[in-house]
C-alpha positions as a Markdown table, in Angstrom:
| # | Residue | x | y | z |
|---|---|---|---|---|
| 1 | Unk | -90.6 | 48.7 | -38.8 |
| 2 | Unk | -91.7 | 44.9 | -38.0 |
| 3 | Unk | -94.4 | 44.5 | -35.2 |
| 4 | Unk | -93.2 | 43.3 | -31.7 |
| 5 | Unk | -95.7 | 40.2 | -32.2 |
| 6 | Unk | -93.7 | 39.7 | -35.9 |
| 7 | Unk | -89.9 | 40.2 | -34.1 |
| 8 | Unk | -91.3 | 37.9 | -31.3 |
| 9 | Unk | -92.1 | 35.2 | -33.9 |
| 10 | Unk | -88.9 | 35.7 | -35.5 |
| 11 | Unk | -87.2 | 35.1 | -32.6 |
| 12 | Unk | -88.7 | 32.1 | -31.7 |
| 13 | Unk | -88.5 | 30.4 | -35.4 |
| 14 | Unk | -84.9 | 31.4 | -34.7 |
| 15 | Unk | -84.7 | 29.8 | -31.7 |
| 16 | Unk | -86.9 | 27.0 | -32.8 |
| 17 | Unk | -84.3 | 26.2 | -35.7 |
| 18 | Unk | -81.3 | 26.7 | -33.4 |
| 19 | Unk | -82.8 | 23.9 | -31.1 |
| 20 | Unk | -84.0 | 21.4 | -33.7 |
| 21 | Unk | -80.9 | 21.6 | -35.3 |
| 22 | Unk | -78.5 | 21.0 | -32.5 |
| 23 | Unk | -81.7 | 18.3 | -31.7 |
| 24 | Unk | -82.3 | 19.7 | -28.4 |
| 25 | Unk | -85.8 | 19.9 | -26.3 |
| 26 | Unk | -88.2 | 22.4 | -27.6 |
| 27 | Unk | -89.6 | 23.2 | -24.9 |
| 28 | Unk | -89.5 | 26.8 | -26.0 |
| 29 | Unk | -92.2 | 26.4 | -27.8 |
| 30 | Unk | -94.6 | 24.5 | -26.1 |
| 31 | Unk | -93.8 | 27.2 | -23.0 |
| 32 | Unk | -94.1 | 30.2 | -25.1 |
| 33 | Unk | -96.8 | 29.7 | -27.8 |
| 34 | Unk | -100.3 | 29.1 | -27.1 |
| 35 | Unk | -101.3 | 25.4 | -27.1 |
| 36 | Unk | -104.2 | 24.1 | -28.7 |
| 37 | Unk | -107.5 | 24.1 | -27.1 |
| 38 | Unk | -109.1 | 21.3 | -29.0 |
| 39 | Unk | -107.2 | 18.8 | -27.7 |
| 40 | Unk | -105.6 | 17.1 | -24.3 |
| 41 | Unk | -103.1 | 15.2 | -22.9 |
| 42 | Unk | -105.1 | 12.3 | -22.0 |
| 43 | Unk | -102.6 | 9.5 | -20.8 |
| 44 | Unk | -98.2 | 10.4 | -20.5 |
| 45 | Unk | -95.6 | 7.6 | -20.0 |
| 46 | Unk | -97.9 | 4.5 | -21.3 |
| 47 | Unk | -95.6 | 1.6 | -21.4 |
| 48 | Unk | -95.5 | -0.7 | -25.1 |
| 49 | Unk | -93.1 | -2.4 | -24.4 |
| 50 | Unk | -90.2 | -3.4 | -21.8 |
| 51 | Unk | -87.2 | -0.9 | -22.4 |
| 52 | Unk | -87.3 | 2.7 | -20.9 |
| 53 | Unk | -87.5 | 4.1 | -24.2 |
| 54 | Unk | -91.1 | 2.3 | -24.9 |
| 55 | Unk | -92.9 | 5.1 | -23.4 |
| 56 | Unk | -96.0 | 7.0 | -25.5 |
| 57 | Unk | -98.1 | 9.8 | -24.3 |
| 58 | Unk | -101.6 | 9.9 | -26.4 |
| 59 | Unk | -103.9 | 13.4 | -26.9 |
| 60 | Unk | -107.3 | 13.2 | -27.5 |
| 61 | Unk | -109.7 | 15.7 | -28.6 |
| 62 | Unk | -111.2 | 17.8 | -25.9 |
| 63 | Unk | -114.7 | 17.0 | -27.2 |
| 64 | Unk | -115.2 | 13.9 | -29.3 |
| 65 | Unk | -118.3 | 11.9 | -30.5 |
| 66 | Unk | -118.2 | 7.8 | -31.5 |
| 67 | Unk | -114.7 | 6.8 | -32.4 |
| 68 | Unk | -111.8 | 9.1 | -33.9 |
| 69 | Unk | -109.6 | 8.6 | -36.6 |
| 70 | Unk | -106.1 | 7.7 | -35.1 |
| 71 | Unk | -102.7 | 9.8 | -35.6 |
| 72 | Unk | -99.1 | 8.5 | -34.8 |
| 73 | Unk | -96.2 | 10.6 | -35.2 |
| 74 | Unk | -93.2 | 9.8 | -35.2 |
| 75 | Unk | -90.6 | 12.4 | -34.2 |
| 76 | Unk | -87.3 | 13.7 | -36.0 |
| 77 | Unk | -83.6 | 13.7 | -34.0 |
| 78 | Unk | -81.3 | 12.2 | -36.6 |
| 79 | Unk | -81.9 | 9.2 | -35.2 |
| 80 | Unk | -79.8 | 9.6 | -32.1 |
| 81 | Unk | -82.1 | 11.8 | -30.0 |
| 82 | Unk | -85.7 | 13.4 | -29.0 |
| 83 | Unk | -88.4 | 13.2 | -26.5 |
| 84 | Unk | -91.8 | 12.8 | -26.6 |
| 85 | Unk | -92.6 | 15.5 | -24.4 |
| 86 | Unk | -91.1 | 17.9 | -26.4 |
| 87 | Unk | -93.8 | 17.3 | -29.2 |
| 88 | Unk | -96.7 | 17.8 | -26.8 |
| 89 | Unk | -97.3 | 20.6 | -29.2 |
| 90 | Unk | -97.7 | 18.1 | -32.6 |
| 91 | Unk | -99.4 | 16.2 | -29.9 |
| 92 | Unk | -102.2 | 18.9 | -28.7 |
| 93 | Unk | -102.2 | 20.3 | -32.9 |
| 94 | Unk | -103.7 | 17.2 | -34.2 |
| 95 | Unk | -105.8 | 16.2 | -31.5 |
| 96 | Unk | -107.7 | 19.8 | -31.8 |
| 97 | Unk | -108.2 | 18.7 | -35.3 |
| 98 | Unk | -110.2 | 15.3 | -34.1 |
| 99 | Unk | -107.5 | 12.9 | -34.5 |
| 100 | Unk | -106.8 | 10.6 | -31.0 |
| 101 | Unk | -102.6 | 11.0 | -31.7 |
| 102 | Unk | -100.2 | 8.9 | -30.2 |
| 103 | Unk | -96.7 | 10.2 | -29.8 |
| 104 | Unk | -93.8 | 7.2 | -28.8 |
| 105 | Unk | -90.5 | 7.3 | -27.9 |
| 106 | Unk | -88.3 | 5.0 | -29.6 |
| 107 | Unk | -84.6 | 3.6 | -28.7 |
| 108 | Unk | -82.1 | 5.6 | -29.8 |
| 109 | Unk | -78.2 | 5.2 | -31.3 |
| 110 | Unk | -75.7 | 4.7 | -30.5 |
| 111 | Unk | -77.8 | 2.1 | -28.0 |
| 112 | Unk | -78.8 | 0.2 | -31.0 |
| 113 | Unk | -78.9 | 0.6 | -34.6 |
| 114 | Unk | -81.3 | 0.2 | -37.6 |
| 115 | Unk | -83.4 | -1.5 | -37.7 |
| 116 | Unk | -84.1 | -1.5 | -34.0 |
| 117 | Unk | -86.4 | 1.9 | -34.0 |
| 118 | Unk | -88.4 | 0.8 | -36.7 |
| 119 | Unk | -89.3 | -2.7 | -34.7 |
| 120 | Unk | -89.9 | -0.3 | -31.8 |
| 121 | Unk | -92.6 | 1.7 | -34.5 |
| 122 | Unk | -94.3 | -1.5 | -35.0 |
| 123 | Unk | -94.6 | -2.4 | -31.9 |
| 124 | Unk | -95.8 | 1.1 | -31.1 |
| 125 | Unk | -98.4 | 0.3 | -33.4 |
| 126 | Unk | -99.5 | -3.1 | -31.9 |
| 127 | Unk | -100.3 | -1.7 | -28.5 |
| 128 | Unk | -101.9 | 1.3 | -30.9 |
| 129 | Unk | -104.3 | -1.5 | -32.2 |
| 130 | Unk | -104.8 | -3.1 | -28.7 |
| 131 | Unk | -105.7 | -0.2 | -26.5 |
| 132 | Unk | -106.5 | 3.1 | -28.5 |
| 133 | Unk | -110.4 | 2.4 | -28.2 |
| 134 | Unk | -109.7 | 2.9 | -24.7 |
| 135 | Unk | -109.0 | 6.7 | -25.9 |
| 136 | Unk | -111.7 | 6.8 | -28.5 |
| 137 | Unk | -109.8 | 5.9 | -31.1 |
| 138 | Unk | -110.7 | 3.4 | -34.2 |
| 139 | Unk | -108.6 | 0.8 | -33.6 |
| 140 | Unk | -109.4 | -0.7 | -37.9 |
| 141 | Unk | -106.5 | 1.7 | -39.6 |
| 142 | Unk | -104.7 | 4.6 | -38.6 |
| 143 | Unk | -102.8 | 7.4 | -39.9 |
| 144 | Unk | -99.0 | 8.0 | -39.9 |
| 145 | Unk | -97.1 | 10.7 | -39.4 |
| 146 | Unk | -93.1 | 11.9 | -39.1 |
| 147 | Unk | -90.8 | 14.4 | -39.6 |
| 148 | Unk | -87.2 | 14.2 | -40.7 |
| 149 | Unk | -86.0 | 10.6 | -39.0 |
| 150 | Unk | -89.4 | 10.0 | -37.6 |
| 151 | Unk | -91.0 | 10.7 | -41.5 |
| 152 | Unk | -87.7 | 7.7 | -42.2 |
| 153 | Unk | -89.1 | 5.8 | -39.5 |
| 154 | Unk | -93.1 | 6.1 | -40.3 |
| 155 | Unk | -92.1 | 4.7 | -43.9 |
| 156 | Unk | -90.2 | 2.0 | -43.4 |
| 157 | Unk | -93.4 | 1.3 | -41.3 |
| 158 | Unk | -95.7 | 1.8 | -43.9 |
| 159 | Unk | -93.7 | 0.6 | -46.8 |
| 160 | Unk | -92.0 | -2.5 | -46.3 |
| 161 | Unk | -94.6 | -5.0 | -44.5 |
| 162 | Unk | -92.6 | -6.9 | -42.8 |
| 163 | Unk | -92.5 | -5.0 | -39.6 |
| 164 | Unk | -96.1 | -4.6 | -39.5 |
| 165 | Unk | -96.0 | -8.5 | -40.0 |
| 166 | Unk | -93.5 | -9.4 | -36.9 |
| 167 | Unk | -95.6 | -6.8 | -34.7 |
| 168 | Unk | -98.5 | -9.4 | -35.7 |
| 169 | Unk | -100.5 | -6.1 | -37.3 |
| 170 | Unk | -102.3 | -7.0 | -40.9 |
| 171 | Unk | -101.9 | -5.1 | -44.1 |
| 172 | Unk | -103.7 | -2.3 | -44.7 |
| 173 | Unk | -103.4 | -1.0 | -40.7 |
| 174 | Unk | -102.0 | 1.9 | -41.8 |
| 175 | Unk | -104.5 | 3.6 | -44.3 |
| 176 | Unk | -102.2 | 7.0 | -44.9 |
| 177 | Unk | -98.8 | 8.0 | -44.2 |
| 178 | Unk | -97.7 | 12.0 | -43.7 |
| 179 | Unk | -93.8 | 12.7 | -44.1 |
| 180 | Unk | -92.5 | 15.9 | -43.4 |
| 181 | Unk | -88.8 | 16.5 | -44.7 |
| 182 | Unk | -88.2 | 12.7 | -44.7 |
| 183 | Unk | -85.4 | 10.7 | -45.8 |
| 184 | Unk | -86.6 | 8.3 | -48.1 |
| 185 | Unk | -83.6 | 7.6 | -50.6 |
| 186 | Unk | -80.1 | 8.9 | -49.2 |
| 187 | Unk | -77.7 | 6.6 | -50.3 |
| 188 | Unk | -74.3 | 6.8 | -50.2 |
| 189 | Unk | -74.3 | 7.7 | -46.6 |
| 190 | Unk | -72.7 | 11.2 | -46.1 |
| 191 | Unk | -73.3 | 12.3 | -42.8 |
| 192 | Unk | -72.2 | 11.2 | -39.5 |
| 193 | Unk | -75.5 | 10.5 | -37.8 |
| 194 | Unk | -76.7 | 8.4 | -40.6 |
| 195 | Unk | -73.2 | 6.6 | -41.0 |
| 196 | Unk | -74.1 | 5.8 | -37.4 |
| 197 | Unk | -77.4 | 4.1 | -37.6 |
| 198 | Unk | -77.2 | 2.2 | -40.7 |
| 199 | Unk | -73.9 | 1.5 | -42.0 |
| 200 | Unk | -73.2 | -1.9 | -39.9 |
| 201 | Unk | -76.2 | -3.0 | -42.0 |
| 202 | Unk | -75.3 | -5.8 | -44.5 |
| 203 | Unk | -77.9 | -5.0 | -46.8 |
| 204 | Unk | -77.8 | -1.1 | -47.4 |
| 205 | Unk | -80.7 | -0.8 | -49.8 |
| 206 | Unk | -82.9 | -2.1 | -47.3 |
| 207 | Unk | -82.9 | 0.9 | -45.3 |
| 208 | Unk | -84.3 | 3.0 | -47.8 |
| 209 | Unk | -87.8 | 3.3 | -48.0 |
| 210 | Unk | -87.6 | 3.8 | -51.1 |
| 211 | Unk | -86.4 | 0.3 | -52.2 |
| 212 | Unk | -90.0 | -1.3 | -50.7 |
| 213 | Unk | -92.2 | 1.3 | -52.7 |
| 214 | Unk | -95.3 | -0.6 | -54.5 |
| 215 | Unk | -98.9 | -1.0 | -55.0 |
| 216 | Unk | -99.3 | -2.0 | -51.8 |
| 217 | Unk | -98.3 | 1.1 | -50.3 |
| 218 | Unk | -101.4 | 2.9 | -48.4 |
| 219 | Unk | -101.8 | 7.0 | -49.6 |
| 220 | Unk | -99.1 | 9.0 | -49.1 |
| 221 | Unk | -98.7 | 12.9 | -48.5 |
| 222 | Unk | -95.2 | 14.3 | -49.4 |
| 223 | Unk | -94.1 | 17.4 | -47.7 |
| 224 | Unk | -90.8 | 19.1 | -48.2 |
| 225 | Unk | -89.6 | 23.3 | -47.9 |
| 226 | Unk | -87.5 | 24.4 | -51.3 |
| 227 | Unk | -85.5 | 25.9 | -48.3 |
| 228 | Unk | -84.4 | 22.5 | -46.9 |
| 229 | Unk | -80.3 | 21.8 | -47.1 |
| 230 | Unk | -80.8 | 19.0 | -43.6 |
| 231 | Unk | -82.8 | 17.1 | -46.1 |
| 232 | Unk | -83.3 | 17.7 | -49.9 |
| 233 | Unk | -86.2 | 17.7 | -51.5 |
| 234 | Unk | -85.2 | 15.1 | -53.7 |
| 235 | Unk | -86.0 | 12.5 | -51.3 |
| 236 | Unk | -89.7 | 13.9 | -51.2 |
| 237 | Unk | -89.8 | 13.5 | -55.2 |
| 238 | Unk | -88.0 | 10.4 | -56.2 |
| 239 | Unk | -90.4 | 8.7 | -53.7 |
| 240 | Unk | -93.6 | 10.2 | -54.8 |
| 241 | Unk | -92.3 | 9.4 | -58.4 |
| 242 | Unk | -92.2 | 5.7 | -58.2 |
| 243 | Unk | -95.3 | 5.7 | -55.6 |
| 244 | Unk | -97.2 | 7.0 | -58.9 |
| 245 | Unk | -95.2 | 4.6 | -60.9 |
| 246 | Unk | -96.7 | 2.0 | -58.9 |
| 247 | Unk | -100.2 | 3.0 | -59.0 |
| 248 | Unk | -100.5 | 4.9 | -55.3 |
| 249 | Unk | -102.3 | 7.7 | -54.8 |
| 250 | Unk | -99.6 | 10.6 | -53.3 |
| 251 | Unk | -99.7 | 14.4 | -53.1 |
| 252 | Unk | -96.4 | 15.9 | -52.9 |
| 253 | Unk | -96.3 | 19.5 | -51.9 |
| 254 | Unk | -93.5 | 21.7 | -51.8 |
| 255 | Unk | -93.8 | 24.7 | -49.5 |
| 256 | Unk | -91.9 | 27.6 | -50.6 |
| 257 | Unk | -89.7 | 29.5 | -48.4 |
| 258 | Unk | -89.4 | 26.7 | -45.5 |
| 259 | Unk | -86.5 | 24.6 | -44.4 |
| 260 | Unk | -86.2 | 21.9 | -42.4 |
| 261 | Unk | -87.2 | 23.4 | -39.2 |
| 262 | Unk | -89.9 | 25.5 | -40.5 |
| 263 | Unk | -91.8 | 22.5 | -42.0 |
| 264 | Unk | -92.4 | 20.9 | -38.5 |
| 265 | Unk | -92.5 | 24.3 | -36.8 |
| 266 | Unk | -95.8 | 24.9 | -38.9 |
| 267 | Unk | -97.8 | 22.9 | -37.0 |
| 268 | Unk | -97.2 | 25.1 | -33.8 |
| 269 | Unk | -99.4 | 27.6 | -33.3 |
| 270 | Unk | -97.0 | 30.4 | -33.9 |
| 271 | Unk | -96.4 | 29.7 | -37.0 |
| 272 | Unk | -98.9 | 28.2 | -38.8 |
| 273 | Unk | -99.2 | 31.2 | -41.3 |
| 274 | Unk | -96.2 | 30.3 | -42.3 |
| 275 | Unk | -97.4 | 27.3 | -44.4 |
| 276 | Unk | -100.3 | 25.6 | -44.0 |
| 277 | Unk | -98.8 | 22.0 | -43.0 |
| 278 | Unk | -101.5 | 21.1 | -40.4 |
| 279 | Unk | -104.5 | 22.0 | -42.8 |
| 280 | Unk | -102.7 | 19.8 | -46.0 |
| 281 | Unk | -101.8 | 16.8 | -43.7 |
| 282 | Unk | -105.6 | 16.8 | -41.3 |
| 283 | Unk | -107.3 | 17.2 | -45.0 |
| 284 | Unk | -105.6 | 14.2 | -47.0 |
| 285 | Unk | -105.7 | 12.0 | -43.3 |
| 286 | Unk | -109.4 | 12.3 | -43.3 |
| 287 | Unk | -110.6 | 12.1 | -47.2 |
């Protein structure tokens, strides 16, 4: 018979998966699982642009000496939902590993369509360049990460240099990218969320991160779960192959028994034993 602790974790995993599937807040995880004590929220709700959704939170290591590496994390939600506060467990997790961590909100469908949410990401990165030293971060270059739709945004910023250029950021500002269960090669659109987010854009191939894979790309860690039925592993496999063909250093990791929600939940203290997602990202970003 399973122990009460195991049963409790299973219940939380089921609830967390349901929350992610329904694009609901993840307050349950933040409230009922232990927080990483090595990281803390340093500032919340900082404006990085004029829109009410142009807000970000900054998490810092509890103890830090000198300039710390910077991680910017973009959450998912089908490009039509999400709140940065729900991902406090992600911010604290990376901060506890020594990163000054930034989690931005961005504008959502149906208020905007592609490329507005990617442009918001670039605007947030400009804020990071101009302000992160105040929080002890190294502003000369950053690591990006994201889950699901957030991995799409992060990968577009890493691969399509036009977004950073328009925000006044130099080539090479993004030093590495870690994508979790990201949609990178998902034409033709067959999901209402992707149709709503991208279907009106006149050049559909320009919505796909894989279209911009080139030798100029930063180092990439691409992670997926072999049970992901929301964003199929083929997205990560195809992008990894194209980046490698261009000579880019790529690590592709497929976690057995992990689905679309599980790869994100593995960043939480309550589910870290299911897959070493956090340790793998940190190792890769700090290499």
